[in-house]
N, C-alpha and C positions, 0 to 999 in steps of 0.2 A: 309682783312685776311690773317690770317695764320692756314694753318692747319698740320698735322704729315706727310704729304708726300711735303712738299716744304719748312721745314725745314732744311736743308742742307744746301738751296741755299739763305738765308742770308746774310754768309759772303763774297758772290759771291756776291751780291744788295748791300752789306755794299760799300765791296771797289768798286764799277761800280762809286755810288752815290758819295760817296765820291774825288772820282780822286785816280791815285798812283805818285808818285815822280819816276823817275827815279836815277839812281846810282850819274849822278854827282851834286844831288842836294842835297843825302843824310847826315843830320848832327843829331847827337847822341844827344843827354842833359843827365847832369848828376843833379843828383835830390839832391836836400841837404834841408835834415827839422831839425828845430830849433839850426839853427847857426847863429851867425851876421855876417855880412857884411867883418869883418875884417879876420876871419875863410874860407867864401867862396874864398876870395881874394887870402890866400894863398892855400887852397885842388887846385883854377885854377891855380896857378904857380907851385904844382907839377906836376899839368897835365902834362902843357907845359916841366916842366924839365923829366917827365917820356917817353911823346910821341911826342916831340921834332913838334908839334903846336901848337901854339896859340889858341885857347879858340874863339871863333862869338863873345858871348853877355854872360854877367849875366842875367837875369833877376830875381825880389824881388817877392815872389806868397804871398797867403797869408798862407801857413807854411815854406817856407825858401828861399829858392832862389832856377835858373834852370839855370844849366853853357852850353850852346849853342856849341856844340867841331865840327869842321867839321870831315869827315872818316875818322880813322888813328888805328891802333892797340894796343887793346886798354889793352889788357894782363896783361901788368904789373901794369898797373893802375890800372883792376880792382881786381886784388891779393893784395894793398895794402890799398883797401879798410877799412878792419877789423882794420886794427893799425889806422886808420887816424880817423873814429869811438871813438875810445881809447883815441886818443891823441887830437884827436880836439875837443871832448864830444859832437860829437852831433846823432840824435838820431834816423836818417840814410841816409845812403847815395849809391844814387841808381842806377846803368845807366840803358837807357833807351833808346833802338834800336826800338823798332815795339810798342811801349804802346803807347796806347790810350793816348794822358795827355793833361792838359791845360796850354798851353803855353803864353797866356792873357792874363788877365780878367782885365778891367775896375776898379780900384783899388782907393780907398785913400788909397796913405800910411799912412799918417797920423791916418787914423781907424788904420792900423793892430799893 
C-alpha cells in the first residue's frame, strides 16, 4: 500500500530491489529506431572512429537496434547525432546511460 507519506521512498526501494552496478560494469546503449542493419553497422563504425573503442554488441529490437558500448567519452558522438539522423534517415538515435530500457526480448526475428 502506498500512501502520500511513502511516495518519496519509491525510487530508493526500486534501486534496492533491482540492484546496483559498479562503475566497472557500466555500459551505455545507443538506441536506434527504424534503420537497416547496414545503417546500424555504419553508425557503430562511426562510434568506433569517434570514441576510439569498439562497441560490445549490436542487438535487434522490435523497433530497431541497440548498440551496447563500453563506458567512454561520448560527447563528440552525441554532438553528431542530428547529422547522423539526417544522413542515415533514421527516426531517432538516443544514448541511454541510466534510463530503463529492454535489452533483450524473446522475439522471433521473422516477426519483425
